[in-house]
N, C-alpha and C positions, 0 to 999 in steps of 0.2 A: 567504474558501474557499467563501465563496457561487459565485464563478466562473470554477469549476472544473465538467468537463461532468460528466454524472451518471455514468456508468460510472466514475471519476477519486472523485469524488465519494460515490459511495455505497460506495467498497474504504474512504477515509479513514475514515468515520462507523461503519463495519462492523470498524473494527481500533479505534477508540474506544472501541468500545460490548463489546466481547469481549473483547478480547485484557487488562483493568487485572480483568477481574471472574475470568479463569480463572488467569491469574499468584496475584490472590489466593488462590482454591484450592485451588492446586498449595503456597501457603506452608502455611495453614493444613490439606492434609494432609499437608506435612514434619511441622511444627507436632505433631499429632498423633498421627504417628506418634513423635517424639521421645515426647512425653510417655506414652505406654503405654504405651511400652521394647516398639517389639513390632522384632523382627529386620529390618533394611534386605534383607536375603538372604530373605525370607519373598514382597516383596512389590517387588522388587526386577525389575519385567516392561513389557514394552510400554504394561500396561494401567493402572501407576500413570504412564506421561509420557505420557497422552495429550495433559494443556494443555502440555509443553511444544512438541509439533509443533503442535500448536491455534497458538500464539503464531508459532511460525517458518514456520508456513505462510502464512499473516494476514499478517505481516509481510514476507515477502516478495512476495505479490500486491502489499501496497502499497508497496513500493519500483517493484517496477515501475510499477506506475500514474504513481505521481508521476514519474520517471526520464523515461518514455515520454511525460507531461504536457510537462515542460519541454524536451523534445525535440524535440516533432511536435507540439504544440498539441492534443493527444486523447488518448482511453487508449491500453493498450495490447491487451486486445484489439479492439476498436473497429479500432486502424488498422491491425491483424495481417488480419480480415477482409476491408479496404479492399483491403487489398496479394492475398489468395487470390481474391477474387471481379473480383480485377480492374478497381477503380474508379479505381486509384491506383497511381504504382510509389514504390518508395523515394525515388530523386531529389524524386518533389511532395511527398512528407511533409516531407522535411526542409526544403524552401523553403520548406513552407506554415510549417512552425516558424522559420526564419530571419524569414522576412516579419512575423510576431506578435512575436515579439521587439524586429523592428530598429520595429513602429507601437508599440507599450512605451515603447523610448527615445524615439520622437518626442513623445509623446504627455508625456513625463516632462519634456519639454526645454519643452516649451511651456507647461509646468502652472508651471516655474520661471522664466520671463522675463514671468506675469501678478505 
């Protein structure tokens, strides 16, 4: 995990730090409603479901970052900014990712021969 680019590493660490805590908070709030015999129709609004939305958005960003890293060997937003500012084309991004995967395979083969 330490070999990930800074952007991807940030999203992995932020998901690991925030999502479980927010999930526990949401579960505790459901248990609280059940224990106190509160009518769910009174709290079934947007404010009660914010933990679900936070977890959903963090998971969406995490999946985007990991998918971009596996394909381009860079973070999603970094790749997007490079393309917007004309520093690299989509084909060059794909080629960079393909070359990195080939280099990794060759490295594994050389390690197996030792």
